[in-house]
FIBA-397612 format. One record per atom (N, C-alpha, C): chain; atom name; x, y, z. Coordinates in Angstrom, 1 decimal, padded with zeros to 4 digits, always signed. Atoms other than C-alpha are relative to their C-alpha. Layout:
(A,CA,(X,Y,Z))
...
This chain:
(A,N,(+000.5,-002.0,+000.3))
(A,CA,(+132.6,+010.7,+125.3))
(A,C,(-001.4,+000.0,+000.5))
(A,N,(+001.8,-000.5,+000.1))
(A,CA,(+128.6,+012.0,+126.0))
(A,C,(+000.2,+000.7,-001.2))
(A,N,(+000.8,-000.3,+001.7))
(A,CA,(+127.3,+013.2,+122.7))
(A,C,(+000.0,+002.2,+000.1))
(A,N,(+000.1,-001.2,+000.0))
(A,CA,(+127.5,+016.9,+124.4))
(A,C,(+001.1,+000.3,+000.6))
(A,N,(-000.7,-000.6,-000.1))
(A,CA,(+130.8,+016.7,+125.1))
(A,C,(+001.1,+000.4,-000.9))
(A,N,(-000.4,+000.7,+000.8))
(A,CA,(+131.6,+015.8,+122.1))
(A,C,(+000.6,+001.2,-001.1))
(A,N,(+000.5,-001.6,+000.1))
(A,CA,(+130.1,+018.8,+120.7))
(A,C,(+000.6,+001.1,+000.7))
(A,N,(-001.0,-001.4,-000.8))
(A,CA,(+131.9,+021.2,+123.3))
(A,C,(+001.2,+000.4,-001.3))
(A,N,(-001.7,+000.7,+001.1))
(A,CA,(+135.3,+019.8,+121.6))
(A,C,(-000.1,+000.2,-001.9))
(A,N,(+000.1,-000.4,+001.6))
(A,CA,(+134.1,+020.6,+118.1))
(A,C,(+000.4,+001.4,+000.1))
(A,N,(+000.3,-002.6,-000.3))
(A,CA,(+132.7,+024.5,+118.7))
(A,C,(+001.8,+000.4,+000.2))
(A,N,(-001.5,-000.2,-001.1))
(A,CA,(+136.1,+024.6,+120.8))
(A,C,(+001.1,+000.6,-001.4))
(A,N,(-000.9,+000.2,+001.0))
(A,CA,(+138.2,+023.2,+117.6))
(A,C,(-000.3,+001.6,-000.5))
(A,N,(+000.7,-001.3,+000.7))
(A,CA,(+135.9,+025.5,+115.0))
(A,C,(+000.5,+001.0,+000.2))
(A,N,(-001.0,-000.9,-000.5))
(A,CA,(+136.3,+028.2,+117.0))
(A,C,(+001.3,+000.6,+000.0))
(A,N,(-001.1,-000.7,+000.2))
(A,CA,(+139.9,+028.3,+117.4))
(A,C,(+000.9,+000.2,-001.3))
(A,N,(-000.8,-000.5,+001.4))
(A,CA,(+140.6,+028.2,+113.6))
(A,C,(-000.4,+001.4,-000.6))
(A,N,(+000.0,-001.1,+001.2))
(A,CA,(+138.7,+030.4,+112.5))
(A,C,(+000.1,+001.6,+001.0))
(A,N,(-000.6,-001.4,-000.6))
(A,CA,(+139.6,+033.3,+114.8))
(A,C,(+001.9,-000.3,+000.4))
(A,N,(-001.1,-000.5,+000.3))
(A,CA,(+143.3,+032.5,+114.1))
(A,C,(+000.7,+001.1,-000.4))
(A,N,(+000.1,-000.9,+001.2))
(A,CA,(+145.1,+035.2,+113.2))
(A,C,(+001.4,-000.3,-000.7))
(A,N,(-001.4,+000.8,+001.1))
(A,CA,(+147.9,+034.5,+110.3))
(A,C,(+000.2,+001.4,-000.7))
(A,N,(-000.1,-001.0,+000.2))
(A,CA,(+150.3,+037.2,+109.4))
(A,C,(+000.6,-000.4,-001.3))
(A,N,(-000.4,+000.7,+001.4))
(A,CA,(+150.7,+037.1,+105.8))
(A,C,(+000.7,+001.3,-000.3))
(A,N,(-001.1,-001.2,+000.0))
(A,CA,(+153.5,+039.4,+103.8))
(A,C,(-000.5,+000.3,-001.6))
(A,N,(+000.7,-000.8,+001.0))
(A,CA,(+152.2,+042.0,+101.3))
(A,C,(+001.1,+001.4,-000.2))
(A,N,(-000.7,-000.8,+001.1))
(A,CA,(+153.5,+044.2,+098.8))
(A,C,(-001.0,+000.9,+000.5))
(A,N,(+000.5,-000.9,+000.0))
(A,CA,(+152.3,+047.5,+099.5))
(A,C,(+001.2,+001.3,-001.1))
(A,N,(+000.0,-001.8,+000.9))
(A,CA,(+152.9,+050.5,+096.5))
(A,C,(-000.2,+000.8,-000.5))
(A,N,(+000.4,-001.3,-000.3))
(A,CA,(+153.3,+053.7,+096.7))
(A,C,(-000.2,+000.5,-001.6))
(A,N,(+000.4,-000.1,+001.1))
(A,CA,(+151.9,+055.3,+093.4))
(A,C,(+000.6,+002.2,+000.4))
(A,N,(-000.8,-001.0,+000.2))
(A,CA,(+152.9,+059.0,+093.1))
(A,C,(+000.6,+001.1,+001.1))
(A,N,(-000.8,+000.0,-001.2))
(A,CA,(+153.5,+061.0,+095.8))
(A,C,(+000.5,-000.6,+001.2))
(A,N,(-000.4,+000.7,-001.1))
(A,CA,(+154.0,+058.7,+098.3))
(A,C,(+001.6,-000.8,-000.3))
(A,N,(-000.9,-000.1,+000.2))
(A,CA,(+156.9,+057.6,+095.9))
(A,C,(+000.7,+000.2,+000.4))
(A,N,(-001.1,-001.0,+000.7))
(A,CA,(+158.3,+060.2,+095.3))
(A,C,(+000.6,+000.5,+001.1))
(A,N,(-000.8,-000.7,-001.5))
(A,CA,(+158.8,+061.5,+099.4))
(A,C,(+000.2,-001.4,+000.6))
(A,N,(-000.3,+001.2,-000.6))
(A,CA,(+159.8,+058.0,+100.1))
(A,C,(+001.5,-000.9,-000.9))
(A,N,(-000.6,+000.7,+000.8))
(A,CA,(+162.1,+057.3,+097.4))
(A,C,(-000.2,-001.4,-000.1))
(A,N,(+000.3,+001.6,+000.0))
(A,CA,(+160.6,+053.8,+097.3))
(A,C,(-001.5,-000.2,-001.5))
(A,N,(+001.0,+001.2,+000.9))
(A,CA,(+157.9,+052.0,+094.6))
(A,C,(-000.9,-000.7,+001.0))
(A,N,(+001.0,+001.0,-000.4))
(A,CA,(+156.9,+049.3,+096.5))
(A,C,(+001.0,-000.6,+001.6))
(A,N,(-000.1,+000.7,-001.3))
(A,CA,(+157.1,+047.8,+100.8))
(A,C,(+000.1,-000.6,-000.1))
(A,N,(+001.1,+001.2,-000.8))
(A,CA,(+156.6,+044.7,+102.1))
(A,C,(+000.5,+000.3,+001.2))
(A,N,(+000.2,-000.7,-001.7))
(A,CA,(+155.5,+044.6,+105.2))
(A,C,(-001.0,-001.7,-000.2))
(A,N,(+000.7,+000.8,-000.4))
(A,CA,(+153.6,+041.9,+107.5))
(A,C,(-001.1,+001.0,+000.6))
(A,N,(+001.6,-000.7,+000.1))
(A,CA,(+149.9,+042.6,+108.3))
(A,C,(-000.4,-001.5,+000.2))
(A,N,(+001.2,+000.9,+000.3))
(A,CA,(+146.7,+040.7,+109.2))
(A,C,(-001.5,+001.0,-000.4))
(A,N,(+001.4,-000.6,+001.7))
(A,CA,(+144.2,+043.3,+107.6))
(A,C,(+001.1,+001.4,-000.1))
(A,N,(-000.6,-001.1,+001.5))
(A,CA,(+145.0,+046.6,+105.4))
(A,C,(+000.6,+001.5,+001.4))
(A,N,(-000.9,-000.9,-001.0))
(A,CA,(+145.8,+048.5,+108.7))
(A,C,(+001.2,+000.2,+000.7))
(A,N,(-002.0,+001.0,-000.1))
(A,CA,(+148.3,+046.5,+109.9))
(A,C,(+000.8,+000.8,-000.4))
(A,N,(-000.6,-000.1,+001.0))
(A,CA,(+149.7,+047.5,+106.9))
(A,C,(+000.3,+001.3,+000.1))
(A,N,(+000.0,-002.1,-000.4))
(A,CA,(+149.6,+051.7,+106.9))
(A,C,(+000.7,+000.1,+001.1))
(A,N,(+000.1,-000.7,-001.1))
(A,CA,(+150.1,+052.0,+110.2))
(A,C,(+002.2,-000.9,+000.5))
(A,N,(-001.5,+000.9,+000.8))
(A,CA,(+153.5,+049.7,+109.6))
(A,C,(+000.7,+001.4,-000.4))
(A,N,(+000.1,-001.1,+000.8))
(A,CA,(+153.7,+052.6,+106.9))
(A,C,(+000.5,+001.1,+001.0))
(A,N,(+000.6,-000.8,-000.6))
(A,CA,(+153.0,+055.2,+108.5))
(A,C,(+001.2,-000.1,+001.1))
(A,N,(-000.4,+000.0,-001.4))
(A,CA,(+155.3,+054.2,+111.7))
(A,C,(+001.2,+000.7,-001.1))
(A,N,(-000.4,+000.0,+001.7))
(A,CA,(+157.9,+054.2,+109.3))
(A,C,(+000.1,+001.1,-000.7))
(A,N,(-000.1,-001.0,+001.4))
(A,CA,(+157.7,+057.1,+106.8))
(A,C,(-000.9,+001.6,+000.7))
(A,N,(+000.2,-000.8,+000.2))
(A,CA,(+155.9,+059.6,+108.4))
(A,C,(+000.4,+001.6,-000.2))
(A,N,(-000.7,-000.3,+000.7))
(A,CA,(+158.4,+061.9,+108.7))
(A,C,(+000.2,+000.4,-001.1))
(A,N,(-000.6,-000.3,+001.8))
(A,CA,(+158.6,+062.1,+104.8))
(A,C,(-000.7,+000.5,-000.6))
(A,N,(+001.1,+000.3,+001.0))
(A,CA,(+155.2,+062.6,+104.2))
(A,C,(-001.1,+002.2,+000.6))
(A,N,(+001.0,-001.0,-000.5))
(A,CA,(+153.5,+066.4,+103.8))
(A,C,(-001.0,+000.0,+000.9))
(A,N,(+000.8,-000.3,-000.6))
(A,CA,(+151.1,+067.6,+106.6))
(A,C,(-001.3,-000.4,-001.3))
(A,N,(+001.1,+000.1,+000.6))
(A,CA,(+148.3,+067.3,+103.9))
(A,C,(+000.1,-001.8,-000.8))
(A,N,(+000.2,+000.8,-000.1))
(A,CA,(+149.0,+063.8,+103.6))
(A,C,(-000.9,-001.3,+000.8))
(A,N,(+000.8,+000.8,-001.0))
(A,CA,(+148.0,+063.0,+106.6))
(A,C,(-000.8,+000.6,+001.1))
(A,N,(+001.2,-000.8,-001.0))
(A,CA,(+145.2,+063.3,+109.3))
(A,C,(+000.6,+001.9,+001.1))
(A,N,(-000.7,-001.0,+000.0))
(A,CA,(+144.9,+066.3,+111.2))
(A,C,(+001.2,+000.3,+001.0))
(A,N,(-000.7,+000.2,-000.8))
(A,CA,(+146.7,+064.6,+114.7))
(A,C,(+001.4,-000.8,-001.2))
(A,N,(-001.3,+000.8,+001.0))
(A,CA,(+149.4,+063.3,+112.0))
(A,C,(+000.4,-002.0,+000.4))
(A,N,(-000.2,+000.7,-000.6))
(A,CA,(+148.5,+060.1,+113.3))
(A,C,(-001.0,-001.4,-001.2))
(A,N,(+000.9,+001.0,+000.7))
(A,CA,(+146.8,+058.4,+110.6))
(A,C,(-000.6,+000.8,-001.2))
(A,N,(+000.0,-000.2,+001.3))
(A,CA,(+146.3,+059.1,+106.6))
(A,C,(-000.9,+000.9,-000.3))
(A,N,(+000.7,-000.7,+000.4))
(A,CA,(+144.5,+061.8,+105.1))
(A,C,(-000.7,-000.6,-000.6))
(A,N,(+001.2,+001.5,+000.5))
(A,CA,(+140.9,+059.9,+104.7))
(A,C,(-000.4,+000.4,-001.4))
(A,N,(+000.2,+000.3,+001.4))
(A,CA,(+141.3,+061.3,+101.4))
(A,C,(+000.4,-000.5,-001.4))
(A,N,(-001.7,+000.9,+000.4))
(A,CA,(+144.6,+059.3,+100.4))
(A,C,(-001.0,-001.7,-000.7))
(A,N,(+000.0,+001.0,+000.1))
(A,CA,(+143.6,+056.3,+098.6))
(A,C,(+001.1,-001.3,+000.3))
(A,N,(-001.2,+001.1,-000.4))
(A,CA,(+144.2,+053.2,+099.4))
(A,C,(-000.7,-001.8,-000.6))
(A,N,(+000.5,+000.6,+000.2))
(A,CA,(+143.6,+050.3,+097.5))
(A,C,(+000.4,-002.0,-000.2))
(A,N,(-000.4,+001.3,-000.4))
(A,CA,(+143.2,+046.0,+098.2))
(A,C,(-000.6,-000.6,-001.3))
(A,N,(+000.6,+001.7,+001.0))
(A,CA,(+143.6,+043.8,+094.7))
(A,C,(-000.9,+000.8,-000.5))
(A,N,(+000.7,-001.0,+000.8))
(A,CA,(+142.8,+047.2,+092.8))
(A,C,(-001.4,+001.2,+000.5))
(A,N,(+000.9,-001.0,+000.2))
(A,CA,(+139.3,+048.1,+094.9))
(A,C,(+000.8,+000.6,+001.0))
(A,N,(-000.7,-001.2,-001.4))
(A,CA,(+139.5,+051.2,+097.6))
(A,C,(-000.8,-001.1,+000.8))
(A,N,(-000.2,+000.7,-001.2))
(A,CA,(+139.3,+050.0,+100.7))
(A,C,(-001.0,+000.2,+001.2))
(A,N,(+001.5,-000.5,-000.3))
(A,CA,(+136.0,+052.0,+101.2))
(A,C,(-001.2,-001.0,+000.1))
(A,N,(+001.0,+000.8,+000.5))
(A,CA,(+134.2,+049.4,+099.3))
(A,C,(-000.4,-001.2,+000.8))
(A,N,(-000.4,+000.7,-001.2))
(A,CA,(+135.5,+046.6,+101.5))
(A,C,(-000.3,+000.7,+001.4))
(A,N,(+000.7,+000.1,-001.6))
(A,CA,(+135.8,+046.6,+105.4))
(A,C,(+001.4,+001.1,+000.1))
(A,N,(-000.9,-000.6,+000.0))
(A,CA,(+137.9,+049.7,+105.1))
(A,C,(+000.8,-000.1,+000.5))
(A,N,(-001.8,+000.8,-000.5))
(A,CA,(+141.2,+049.5,+107.4))
(A,C,(+000.3,-001.4,+000.8))
(A,N,(-000.2,+001.4,-001.0))
(A,CA,(+139.8,+046.4,+109.3))
(A,C,(+000.3,-001.1,-001.2))
(A,N,(-000.4,+000.7,+000.2))
(A,CA,(+139.6,+044.4,+105.8))
(A,C,(+000.8,-001.5,-000.4))
(A,N,(-001.2,+001.3,-000.1))
(A,CA,(+141.7,+041.2,+106.1))
(A,C,(+000.4,+000.0,-001.5))
(A,N,(-000.4,-000.2,+000.0))
(A,CA,(+144.2,+040.8,+104.5))
(A,C,(+000.7,-001.6,-000.3))
(A,N,(-000.4,+001.8,+000.7))
(A,CA,(+145.6,+036.9,+102.1))
(A,C,(+001.6,+000.1,-000.6))
(A,N,(-001.0,+000.6,+000.0))
(A,CA,(+148.5,+035.8,+101.4))
(A,C,(+000.0,+000.2,-001.6))
(A,N,(+000.2,-000.7,+001.6))
(A,CA,(+149.6,+037.6,+097.5))
(A,C,(-000.8,+001.4,+000.1))
(A,N,(+001.3,-001.3,-000.2))
(A,CA,(+146.9,+040.5,+098.6))
(A,C,(+001.5,+001.1,-001.5))
(A,N,(-001.2,-001.4,+000.4))
(A,CA,(+148.7,+043.7,+096.5))
(A,C,(-001.2,+001.1,+000.2))
(A,N,(+000.4,-001.2,-000.2))
(A,CA,(+148.2,+046.8,+098.2))
(A,C,(+000.5,+001.2,-000.6))
(A,N,(-000.4,-001.5,+000.8))
(A,CA,(+148.4,+050.5,+096.8))
(A,C,(-000.5,+001.1,+001.0))
(A,N,(+000.0,-001.4,-000.1))
(A,CA,(+148.6,+053.7,+098.3))
(A,C,(+000.3,+001.8,-001.2))
(A,N,(-000.1,-001.3,+000.8))
(A,CA,(+147.7,+057.1,+095.9))
(A,C,(-000.3,+001.2,+000.7))
(A,N,(+000.6,-001.9,+000.5))
(A,CA,(+146.9,+060.9,+096.2))
(A,C,(-001.1,-000.1,-000.7))
(A,N,(+000.8,-000.2,+001.0))
(A,CA,(+143.8,+061.0,+094.6))
(A,C,(+000.1,+001.4,-001.2))
(A,N,(-000.3,-000.5,+000.8))
(A,CA,(+144.2,+062.6,+091.3))
(A,C,(-001.3,-000.1,-001.2))
(A,N,(+000.6,+000.3,+001.3))
(A,CA,(+141.8,+063.8,+088.6))
(A,C,(+000.8,+001.3,-001.1))
(A,N,(-000.8,-000.5,+001.1))
(A,CA,(+142.1,+065.4,+085.2))
(A,C,(-001.0,+000.1,-000.8))
(A,N,(+000.9,+000.5,+000.9))
(A,CA,(+140.6,+065.4,+082.0))
(A,C,(+001.2,+000.9,-001.6))
């Protein structure tokens, strides 16, 4: 086999491995108003990104959520809602495109402040 053919096959193998999409089980922890509206504190979903999990949650519970929790078209969360991945706000990661790993913890919360 020629050197170029070997390199081409290696490139295909590497490219395939790095772009495989693996669904992982994630526990979505619902805090404050989300727990009250759904009567659940945790829900298990499978997905690849944070967006996959949130989309599944909204598909399942959209009718239980107040308008203030959703975007104007009611297809997404209101942008002020807080989504944490392992304790970090997804705004500082890759937002809804943040990739998930087995065992990650996802939290959904209404922003609360006080003093």
